[in-house]
C-alpha positions as a Markdown table, in Angstrom:
| # | Residue | x | y | z |
|---|---|---|---|---|
| 1 | Met | -18.8 | 26.5 | 22.2 |
| 2 | Lys | -16.4 | 26.8 | 24.8 |
| 3 | Glu | -13.5 | 29.8 | 24.1 |
| 4 | Leu | -10.5 | 28.6 | 22.5 |
| 5 | Glu | -8.5 | 30.9 | 24.7 |
| 6 | Thr | -9.3 | 29.0 | 28.0 |
| 7 | Thr | -9.1 | 25.5 | 26.6 |
| 8 | Pro | -6.3 | 23.7 | 28.8 |
| 9 | Trp | -3.3 | 22.3 | 27.1 |
| 10 | Tyr | -4.3 | 18.8 | 28.2 |
| 11 | Ile | -7.7 | 19.0 | 26.8 |
| 12 | Cys | -9.0 | 15.6 | 28.0 |
| 13 | Asn | -7.4 | 15.0 | 31.4 |
| 14 | Glu | -4.5 | 16.4 | 33.7 |
| 15 | Glu | -2.2 | 13.6 | 32.8 |
| 16 | Asp | 0.5 | 14.0 | 30.0 |
| 17 | Thr | -1.1 | 12.9 | 27.2 |
| 18 | Asn | 0.1 | 12.5 | 23.6 |
| 19 | Tyr | -1.9 | 13.6 | 21.0 |
| 20 | Cys | 0.4 | 13.5 | 18.3 |
| 21 | Ala | -0.7 | 11.2 | 15.7 |
| 22 | Tyr | 2.5 | 11.4 | 13.6 |
| 23 | Met | 5.4 | 13.5 | 13.0 |
| 24 | Asp | 8.2 | 13.5 | 10.5 |
| 25 | Thr | 10.9 | 16.4 | 9.8 |
| 26 | Asp | 9.1 | 19.7 | 9.5 |
| 27 | Ser | 5.4 | 18.3 | 9.8 |
| 28 | Val | 3.5 | 17.2 | 12.9 |
| 29 | Tyr | -0.2 | 15.5 | 12.8 |
| 30 | Ile | -2.5 | 16.0 | 15.6 |
| 31 | His | -5.5 | 13.8 | 16.5 |
| 32 | Ala | -8.0 | 16.6 | 16.9 |
| 33 | Glu | -11.1 | 14.8 | 18.3 |
| 34 | Pro | -10.2 | 15.2 | 22.0 |
| 35 | Ile | -10.2 | 19.1 | 21.4 |
| 36 | Leu | -13.4 | 19.2 | 19.3 |
| 37 | Arg | -15.3 | 17.2 | 21.7 |
| 38 | Tyr | -14.0 | 19.6 | 24.6 |
| 39 | Leu | -15.0 | 22.9 | 22.5 |
| 40 | Tyr | -18.1 | 21.6 | 21.0 |
| 41 | Ser | -20.9 | 20.0 | 23.2 |
| 42 | Asp | -22.8 | 18.9 | 20.0 |
| 43 | Phe | -19.7 | 17.0 | 18.5 |
| 44 | Asp | -22.0 | 13.8 | 18.1 |
| 45 | Thr | -24.5 | 15.5 | 16.3 |
| 46 | Met | -22.2 | 17.4 | 13.8 |
| 47 | Ser | -21.9 | 16.8 | 10.1 |
| 48 | Asp | -18.4 | 15.7 | 8.7 |
| 49 | Glu | -18.5 | 18.9 | 6.9 |
| 50 | Gln | -19.2 | 21.1 | 10.2 |
| 51 | Lys | -16.3 | 18.8 | 11.8 |
| 52 | Asp | -14.2 | 19.9 | 9.1 |
| 53 | Glu | -15.0 | 23.8 | 9.4 |
| 54 | Ala | -14.5 | 23.6 | 13.0 |
| 55 | Leu | -11.1 | 21.9 | 12.9 |
| 56 | Glu | -9.7 | 24.3 | 10.4 |
| 57 | Lys | -10.9 | 27.3 | 12.5 |
| 58 | Ile | -9.3 | 25.8 | 15.7 |
| 59 | Ala | -5.9 | 24.8 | 13.4 |
| 60 | Leu | -5.4 | 28.4 | 12.3 |
| 61 | Lys | -6.1 | 29.7 | 15.7 |
| 62 | Tyr | -3.5 | 27.5 | 17.1 |
| 63 | Gln | -0.8 | 27.8 | 14.5 |
| 64 | Asp | -0.8 | 31.7 | 15.7 |
| 65 | Val | -0.5 | 30.5 | 19.4 |
| 66 | Ile | 2.2 | 28.3 | 18.6 |
| 67 | Thr | 4.1 | 30.5 | 16.3 |
| 68 | Ala | 4.0 | 33.1 | 19.3 |
| 69 | Ser | 5.2 | 30.7 | 21.7 |
| 70 | Tyr | 8.5 | 30.4 | 19.1 |
| 71 | Asp | 8.9 | 34.2 | 19.7 |
| 72 | Ile | 9.1 | 33.5 | 23.4 |
| 73 | Leu | 11.6 | 30.6 | 23.0 |
| 74 | Ala | 13.9 | 32.5 | 20.7 |
| 75 | Glu | 14.2 | 35.5 | 23.2 |
| 76 | Asn | 14.6 | 33.8 | 26.4 |
| 77 | Cys | 16.3 | 30.5 | 25.6 |
| 78 | Phe | 18.5 | 31.6 | 22.3 |
| 79 | Asn | 18.5 | 35.6 | 23.1 |
| 80 | Val | 17.6 | 36.2 | 19.4 |
| 81 | Lys | 14.9 | 38.7 | 18.7 |
| 82 | Ser | 13.7 | 37.0 | 15.2 |
| 83 | His | 13.8 | 33.5 | 13.9 |
| 84 | Arg | 12.2 | 31.8 | 10.8 |
| 85 | Leu | 10.2 | 29.5 | 12.8 |
| 86 | Glu | 6.2 | 29.3 | 11.6 |
| 87 | Met | 3.4 | 27.2 | 11.9 |
| 88 | Lys | 1.2 | 26.8 | 8.9 |
| 89 | Thr | -2.2 | 24.7 | 8.9 |
| 90 | Glu | -1.4 | 22.7 | 5.7 |
| 91 | Cys | -4.7 | 20.5 | 5.6 |
| 92 | Val | -7.7 | 18.8 | 7.4 |
| 93 | Ile | -7.6 | 15.2 | 7.5 |
| 94 | Arg | -10.8 | 13.4 | 8.5 |
| 95 | Ser | -9.1 | 9.9 | 8.7 |
| 96 | Ala | -5.4 | 8.4 | 8.3 |
| 97 | Tyr | -3.6 | 5.3 | 8.6 |
| 98 | Phe | -0.2 | 5.4 | 9.6 |
| 99 | Arg | 1.8 | 2.2 | 9.3 |
| 100 | Ala | 5.5 | 3.2 | 9.8 |
| 101 | Thr | 7.5 | 6.3 | 9.2 |
| 102 | Arg | 6.8 | 7.6 | 5.6 |
| 103 | Arg | 4.4 | 5.2 | 5.3 |
| 104 | Tyr | 1.0 | 6.0 | 5.6 |
| 105 | Ala | -2.3 | 7.2 | 3.6 |
| 106 | Gln | -4.5 | 9.9 | 4.5 |
| 107 | Trp | -8.1 | 11.2 | 3.5 |
| 108 | Phe | -7.8 | 15.0 | 2.6 |
| 109 | Thr | -10.9 | 17.0 | 3.1 |
| 110 | Lys | -9.1 | 20.5 | 2.9 |
| 111 | Gln | -5.9 | 21.6 | 1.5 |
| 112 | Glu | -4.8 | 25.4 | 2.5 |
| 113 | Gly | -8.4 | 26.3 | 2.9 |
| 114 | Ile | -9.7 | 24.7 | -0.1 |
| 115 | Ile | -12.1 | 21.8 | -0.3 |
| 116 | Lys | -10.5 | 19.0 | -1.9 |
| 117 | Glu | -11.6 | 15.4 | -0.8 |
| 118 | Ser | -8.6 | 13.1 | -2.2 |
| 119 | Leu | -6.5 | 10.2 | -1.1 |
| 120 | Asp | -2.7 | 10.8 | -0.3 |
| 121 | Val | -0.5 | 7.9 | 0.0 |
| 122 | Lys | 3.3 | 7.6 | 1.0 |
| 123 | Gly | 5.5 | 4.7 | 1.1 |
| 124 | Leu | 2.7 | 1.7 | 1.0 |
| 125 | Glu | 3.6 | -1.4 | -0.9 |
| 126 | Phe | 0.9 | -1.2 | -3.3 |
| 127 | Lys | 2.3 | 2.0 | -4.8 |
| 128 | Lys | 5.5 | 0.4 | -5.6 |
| 129 | Ala | 6.1 | -0.3 | -9.2 |
| 130 | Asn | 7.0 | -3.8 | -8.5 |
| 131 | Phe | 3.2 | -4.4 | -7.4 |
| 132 | Pro | 0.8 | -5.6 | -9.8 |
| 133 | Pro | -1.5 | -2.6 | -10.8 |
| 134 | Ile | -4.9 | -4.6 | -10.6 |
| 135 | Leu | -4.1 | -5.8 | -7.0 |
| 136 | Gly | -2.6 | -2.2 | -6.0 |
| 137 | Lys | -6.0 | -0.8 | -7.4 |
| 138 | Phe | -8.1 | -3.2 | -5.1 |
| 139 | Phe | -5.8 | -2.3 | -2.0 |
| 140 | Lys | -6.2 | 1.2 | -2.8 |
| 141 | Asp | -9.9 | 1.0 | -3.0 |
| 142 | Ile | -10.2 | -1.2 | 0.2 |
| 143 | Leu | -8.1 | 1.4 | 1.9 |
| 144 | Val | -10.4 | 4.4 | 0.7 |
| 145 | Asp | -13.4 | 2.5 | 2.0 |
| 146 | Val | -11.7 | 2.0 | 5.4 |
| 147 | Leu | -10.9 | 5.6 | 5.9 |
| 148 | Lys | -14.5 | 6.5 | 4.9 |
| 149 | Gly | -15.9 | 4.2 | 7.8 |
| 150 | Ala | -16.9 | 0.9 | 6.0 |
| 151 | Pro | -17.6 | -1.8 | 8.3 |
| 152 | Lys | -15.2 | -4.8 | 8.7 |
| 153 | Asp | -17.8 | -7.2 | 7.5 |
| 154 | Glu | -18.1 | -5.2 | 4.3 |
| 155 | Ile | -14.4 | -5.3 | 3.8 |
| 156 | Asp | -14.1 | -9.2 | 4.5 |
| 157 | Glu | -16.8 | -9.9 | 1.8 |
| 158 | Arg | -15.1 | -7.6 | -0.7 |
| 159 | Val | -11.8 | -9.3 | 0.2 |
| 160 | Lys | -13.5 | -12.9 | -0.5 |
| 161 | Ala | -15.3 | -11.9 | -3.9 |
| 162 | Phe | -12.0 | -10.6 | -5.2 |
| 163 | Gln | -9.9 | -13.7 | -3.8 |
| 164 | Gln | -12.5 | -15.8 | -5.9 |
| 165 | Gln | -12.0 | -13.8 | -9.0 |
| 166 | Ile | -8.2 | -14.6 | -8.8 |
| 167 | Leu | -8.9 | -18.3 | -8.0 |
| 168 | Asp | -11.7 | -18.9 | -10.6 |
| 169 | Gly | -9.8 | -17.4 | -13.5 |
| 170 | Thr | -12.1 | -14.4 | -13.9 |
| 171 | Leu | -9.1 | -12.1 | -13.7 |
| 172 | Pro | -6.3 | -12.7 | -16.5 |
| 173 | Leu | -2.8 | -13.9 | -15.4 |
| 174 | Lys | -1.3 | -11.1 | -17.5 |
| 175 | Asp | -2.6 | -8.6 | -14.9 |
| 176 | Leu | -1.5 | -10.8 | -12.1 |
| 177 | Gly | 2.1 | -10.8 | -12.6 |
| 178 | Asn | 4.7 | -9.1 | -10.7 |
| 179 | Pro | 6.2 | -6.2 | -13.1 |
| 180 | Gln | 9.9 | -5.8 | -12.8 |
| 181 | Ser | 12.9 | -4.9 | -15.0 |
| 182 | Val | 15.4 | -7.4 | -16.0 |
| 183 | Lys | 18.8 | -6.6 | -14.0 |
| 184 | Lys | 22.1 | -8.6 | -13.8 |
| 185 | Leu | 20.8 | -11.5 | -16.0 |
| 186 | Asp | 24.1 | -12.1 | -17.5 |
| 187 | Lys | 25.8 | -12.2 | -13.6 |
| 188 | Tyr | 23.3 | -15.1 | -12.7 |
| 189 | Val | 23.5 | -17.1 | -15.7 |
| 190 | Ser | 26.5 | -19.3 | -15.3 |
| 191 | Arg | 25.8 | -21.2 | -18.4 |
| 192 | Gly | 23.1 | -22.2 | -21.2 |
| 193 | Pro | 21.9 | -25.9 | -21.1 |
| 194 | Arg | 24.4 | -28.4 | -22.5 |
| 195 | Ala | 23.5 | -31.2 | -25.2 |
| 196 | Gly | 20.9 | -33.2 | -23.6 |
| 197 | Glu | 19.8 | -30.4 | -21.1 |
| 198 | Met | 16.8 | -28.4 | -21.1 |
| 199 | Phe | 17.6 | -25.4 | -18.7 |
| 200 | Ser | 20.5 | -23.0 | -18.0 |
| 201 | Thr | 22.4 | -23.2 | -14.7 |
| 202 | Leu | 22.2 | -20.1 | -12.4 |
| 203 | Glu | 24.1 | -18.9 | -9.6 |
| 204 | Lys | 23.2 | -18.4 | -6.2 |
| 205 | Gly | 21.3 | -15.3 | -5.3 |
| 206 | Ala | 19.4 | -15.3 | -8.3 |
| 207 | Thr | 16.0 | -13.5 | -7.7 |
| 208 | Ala | 12.7 | -15.0 | -8.6 |
| 209 | Ala | 12.6 | -12.6 | -11.5 |
| 210 | Ile | 15.8 | -13.9 | -12.8 |
| 211 | Lys | 14.9 | -17.5 | -12.4 |
| 212 | Ala | 11.4 | -16.7 | -14.0 |
| 213 | Thr | 12.9 | -14.9 | -16.9 |
| 214 | Val | 15.4 | -17.8 | -17.5 |
| 215 | Ala | 12.8 | -20.3 | -17.5 |
| 216 | Tyr | 10.8 | -18.5 | -20.3 |
| 217 | Asn | 14.1 | -18.0 | -22.3 |
| 218 | Asp | 14.6 | -22.1 | -21.8 |
| 219 | Leu | 11.5 | -23.0 | -22.8 |
| 220 | Leu | 11.5 | -20.7 | -25.7 |
| 221 | Arg | 14.8 | -22.3 | -26.7 |
| 222 | Phe | 13.6 | -26.0 | -26.0 |
| 223 | Trp | 10.3 | -25.7 | -27.9 |
| 224 | Lys | 12.4 | -24.1 | -31.0 |
| 225 | Leu | 10.1 | -20.6 | -30.8 |
| 226 | Asn | 12.9 | -18.5 | -30.5 |
| 227 | Thr | 12.8 | -18.1 | -34.3 |
| 228 | Gln | 9.6 | -16.5 | -34.0 |
| 229 | Tyr | 9.7 | -14.6 | -30.8 |
| 230 | Pro | 12.6 | -12.8 | -28.8 |
| 231 | Tyr | 14.6 | -13.9 | -26.0 |
| 232 | Ile | 13.9 | -11.7 | -22.8 |
| 233 | Thr | 16.9 | -9.7 | -22.3 |
| 234 | Gln | 18.8 | -7.4 | -20.0 |
| 235 | Gly | 16.7 | -4.2 | -19.4 |
| 236 | Ser | 13.5 | -5.7 | -20.6 |
| 237 | Lys | 10.5 | -5.0 | -18.8 |
| 238 | Val | 8.7 | -8.5 | -17.7 |
| 239 | Lys | 6.0 | -9.8 | -15.7 |
| 240 | Trp | 6.4 | -12.8 | -13.8 |
| 241 | Ile | 4.1 | -15.3 | -11.9 |
| 242 | Tyr | 4.3 | -18.5 | -9.7 |
| 243 | Leu | 3.8 | -22.0 | -11.0 |
| 244 | Lys | 2.1 | -24.8 | -9.6 |
| 245 | Ser | 4.0 | -28.5 | -9.6 |
| 246 | Asn | 4.6 | -29.3 | -13.4 |
| 247 | Pro | 6.6 | -31.4 | -15.6 |
| 248 | Tyr | 9.7 | -29.3 | -15.9 |
| 249 | Gln | 9.7 | -28.5 | -11.9 |
| 250 | Leu | 9.7 | -24.7 | -12.5 |
| 251 | Glu | 8.6 | -22.7 | -9.6 |
| 252 | Ser | 8.0 | -19.3 | -11.7 |
| 253 | Ile | 8.1 | -17.9 | -15.6 |
| 254 | Ala | 8.3 | -14.6 | -16.7 |
| 255 | Phe | 6.7 | -12.9 | -20.0 |
| 256 | Met | 7.1 | -9.8 | -21.6 |
| 257 | Ala | 5.1 | -6.9 | -20.3 |
| 258 | Gly | 2.8 | -5.6 | -23.3 |
| 259 | Ala | 4.2 | -8.3 | -25.8 |
| 260 | Asp | 2.2 | -11.3 | -27.3 |
| 261 | Ile | 3.0 | -14.4 | -25.5 |
| 262 | Pro | 4.0 | -17.5 | -27.7 |
| 263 | Pro | 0.8 | -19.5 | -27.6 |
| 264 | Lys | 2.4 | -22.6 | -26.6 |
| 265 | Ile | 3.9 | -20.8 | -23.4 |
| 266 | Asn | 0.6 | -19.0 | -22.6 |
| 267 | Asp | -1.1 | -22.8 | -22.4 |
| 268 | Phe | 1.9 | -23.6 | -20.1 |
| 269 | Ile | 1.1 | -20.6 | -17.9 |
| 270 | Glu | -2.8 | -21.1 | -18.1 |
| 271 | Glu | -2.3 | -24.7 | -16.7 |
| 272 | Tyr | 0.1 | -24.3 | -14.1 |
| 273 | Ala | -0.1 | -20.8 | -12.8 |
| 274 | Asp | -0.2 | -21.0 | -8.9 |
| 275 | Arg | -3.4 | -18.5 | -8.6 |
| 276 | Lys | -3.6 | -19.2 | -4.8 |
| 277 | Lys | 0.2 | -18.6 | -4.4 |
| 278 | Ile | -0.2 | -15.2 | -6.2 |
| 279 | Phe | -2.7 | -14.0 | -4.3 |
| 280 | Asp | -1.3 | -15.3 | -0.8 |
| 281 | Ser | 2.4 | -13.7 | -1.5 |
| 282 | Ile | 1.5 | -10.7 | -2.9 |
| 283 | Leu | -1.8 | -9.6 | -1.7 |
| 284 | Leu | -2.8 | -11.6 | 1.5 |
| 285 | Asn | 0.0 | -11.0 | 3.5 |
| 286 | Lys | -0.5 | -7.1 | 2.9 |
| 287 | Leu | -4.1 | -7.2 | 3.9 |
| 288 | Glu | -3.2 | -9.3 | 7.1 |
| 289 | Gly | -0.7 | -6.6 | 7.9 |
| 290 | Phe | -3.5 | -3.9 | 7.2 |
| 291 | Phe | -6.4 | -5.5 | 9.1 |
| 292 | Asp | -3.9 | -6.4 | 12.0 |
| 293 | Asp | -2.9 | -2.6 | 12.1 |
| 294 | Leu | -6.7 | -1.9 | 12.5 |
| 295 | Gly | -7.0 | -4.4 | 15.2 |
| 296 | Trp | -9.0 | -6.8 | 13.0 |
| 297 | Val | -8.7 | -10.2 | 11.8 |
| 298 | Leu | -9.1 | -11.3 | 8.2 |
| 299 | Asn | -11.4 | -14.0 | 7.8 |
| 300 | Leu | -11.6 | -15.9 | 4.6 |
| 301 | Asn | -12.8 | -19.0 | 5.9 |
| 302 | Pro | -16.4 | -19.3 | 4.6 |
| 303 | Tyr | -16.9 | -22.1 | 7.3 |
| 304 | Gln | -15.3 | -19.8 | 10.5 |
| 305 | Gln | -18.6 | -18.4 | 11.3 |
| 306 | Met | -20.5 | -21.3 | 11.0 |
| 307 | Phe | -18.5 | -23.6 | 13.3 |
| 308 | Phe | -18.3 | -20.6 | 15.8 |
| 309 | Asn | -21.7 | -19.0 | 16.0 |
| 310 | Phe | -23.7 | -21.4 | 18.0 |
């Protein structure tokens, strides 16, 4: 191993190379492989655990070097003898995915000197409350495998298999609905159905969740099920799904989360649920963005390889 004190600041070359992977507020994430390769000639044969140990040792040394530089900065530039700036090694990260500011995932191997392998996620869509949990879990599992080095072909096959489970009905629709709380319902329902009409009239700007909720309530009323089952009201927690072309020309329909769905409405949902649109609109575009960030192209066409490998 080379001496840390003689390591040049530029590590790999003499150009002004930026090894900062990400920074936000008072945190900075440094891409450490270049310095590990410089200091350890046997880097390629080291185990992941050995690399983690070496990286932590380097980080602890450099935190003192940087903190000491603040002493010089404070005295020479601001004419003060003391300051509160201090660098601290918070964690060792084996791999990470940075999508945008405060939207990232990282695979911790050590936190403050303690071995603790875990996934830390901030701001990514699949963590949001309105993302179906079963789809969020799948995205999380894919993310973990990518951070652990799974090859693209393996990830492609897993996405294809999960897509098929959605399309063939293996995964129940109640797990695929978009979870949401009903807000401003009264604002967007301009009037209920008049004599001879089936559906309420909505104001412009009604969200998909509002449209789906009103569709459920109108069907409940039209099929005279409202004496057995309650309407969805302001503040209710619902799930809603997209529909295929159907006799009532409804784009979507909601149902109350955690409550029994009236059998007649459930049959309607099972017959007309647009499982392909559910996959494409909720999960596929997120996966395509993720693959694009990795420099990959998501291939869900089973015939693509057949046509282009000849």
